[in-house]
N, C-alpha and C positions, 0 to 999 in steps of 0.2 A: 339352155339358158332359161327357157320358159319354166322348166321344172325347178330351177334353182331359186328364182325370184320369190315364190311363196315360202320356201324354206327359210330364206334370208329374212323375209318380213316376219315370220313366226319367231325367229330367234331375237330379232330386234325388239319385238313387242314383249317377249317373255323376260328378257334381261334388261329392258329399257336402254337399248344401245343406240336408239335413234339420235340422241344428242351427241354421241361420240363417233358413230360410224356414218360416213357420208354415203349418199346414194351412189353406189358403185356402177349403176347402169346409166348414169348421165354421160353424155358424149365427152365432157371434159375429163371425167375420171377414167373412162374407157381409153381415151387417147393417151393419158398419162401412163396408165398401166401398159398399154401397147408399146409405148416408147421405152419404158423400163425393161420390158421383156426383150425389146430389140437390142438394147445395150448388152444384156446378159447373153442373148443368143450370139451376138457378134463377137463377144469376148470368148465364148466357148468355141465358136468356129475358128477364131484366130489361133487358139491353142492347138486345136486339131490340125489346122493348116501348118503351123510351125512344126508339129511332129512329122507330118508328111514330107515337108521340105528337108528335114534331117535325114530321111531315108531315100532321098533322091528325086522326089516328085517335083516337077517344074511348076512355077507359079501360074503361067498361062495355061498349062495343061490342066491344073486343078480348077482354074477359073472356068474353062470350057466344060469340064465334067460336072462342076457344081451347077452351071446353068442348065445343062441337059437334064440332070436329076430333078432340079426344081421345076422344069417345064413339064415333065411327066407328072409330078405331084400336083401342080396347079391344073393340069388337064383333068386329072381325076376329080379334084374339088369342083372344077367348073362343070363337069358332067353331073355331079351330085347336087350342087347348090347354085350354080351361077348362070344357068341358061335363061332365067327370066329377063335379064337385062343385057343379053348378048348383042354385041355390035361388031361390025367388020373392022379390020385393022385400018387405022388412019395414020396420018403423018406424025401426030403426037406420040402414038404408041411406038412407032418406028424409032423416032428420035429418043424416046425414053429407053428403048432397048439398047441403042448405041451408047447412051450415057451409062447404062448399067455395065456394059462391057468395060468402059474406062474405069468405073468405080471399083468393080471386083478385081480386075486385072491389076490396077495400081495398088489396091489394098494388099493383095497377095505379094506383090513385089516389095512393098514397104515392110510387110511382116518378115519376109526373107532377109531383109537388110538391117532391120531395127529390132530392138527389144519389143516384145509384144505390147507392153504397157505404153510405150512411146507411140507405136503405130496406131493403137486404139485412140489415144488422146488426140493425136493429129487428125484422125478421121472425124472425131466428134467436135472439131472446130467448125464443122459445117454450119451449125446454128448461128455462129457469129457472122458468117458470110451471108446467110439468109436474112438476118436482121439488117445488116448493112445494105443489102440489095433492096429490101423493103423500104428502108429509110430513103434511099436514093430515088426509087420509083414514086414514093408518096411525097417526097420532099418535106419530110417532117422527122424530127429527132425522136428516137425511141424513149419511153419513160425512163426515169432515173433508175428504178430497180433493174431494168433490163440492161442499162449501161453498166451498172455495178457488176451484174452477173457476167456480162461479156468481158469486162476487165479482169475479173477473177479467172475466167476461162483462159485468157491469154497468159496471165501470170502462171497458171497451172501448167500450160504447155511448155513455157520457158523452164520451169523447175523440173518437170518430168523429163524433158529433153536433155537435162544435165548441162545446159549451156553455161551456167554460172558456177559450176563446181571448181574448186581450186586445184584439185588433183583429179583429172578425168582422162579417160581414154580418148583417142582422136574421134572427133565428131564425124559421123557418116552423113556428110552434107547431101549426097545424092539421095540417100534414104530419106532424109528430112524433106527434101523437095518432092520426092515421090509421095511421101506421107501427106504433105500439104495439098498435092494434086488430088488425093482421095477426098479431102475436104471440099475441094472445088467441085468435083464430080458429084459428091453427095449433096451439096447445096443445090446444084442444078437439078438433081434428081428430085429433091424435095419440092422445089419451086414448080417444076413441070408436073409432078404428081398431084400437086394441089389443084392445078388446072384440069387435069384429066379426071380427078376424083369426083367432079360434079356430075359425071354420067351415072353414078351409083352402080357401076359395073366393076366392083373392086376385084373380084377373083379373075374376071375376064381380062382386065387391064394387066394384072400380074402375069397371066398366062401368055398374053401377046408380047409383053415386055421380055420375059425370059425366053420365049420362042425366038424372037429376033436376036437376042444375045447368044443363044445356042448356035444359031446359024453363023453368026459372025465369028 
């Protein structure tokens, strides 16, 4: 990243892109980019998982294998980059690992029962729940643009779930409920992750979270 910054600055000055190109290294831009990459990665993983389910792999079996592989990956990253802020396992890390078990397990079960698009959309209802939780805890209404965005999200879920179609196949209500549970787990994961992230031990937190999930 340090090598890329001077190159980006040179291109911005050469082609006068400063007024069009935002500072990509600001936390807000990096966070948005990370969230977009998360959506893409989760969609790719859902398609891969669906293909594995078609050849007989069981959802919870895949969830366990995924957690173990991720644990080894984060262990390697932690050895290379994460030791400066290393801390022992605490209760929050343990609870985060248990929530991850529910999130990944429920997500794979939903993908097995529902069309991938429906399962993904239900999963990303989590921000709606996070905003509602924040509003309850802070006892204040979200801004109007946020309320509009949340309303559109709910309408999108209803449309993608095919609930209002005149000619439709029978609705997989159990799959819908499992899909909504992924949103609940994901929302809990986001809220608790925000509390844990204050330690600046990003890689270490992920390592401990997936290690706990692997054991479970």
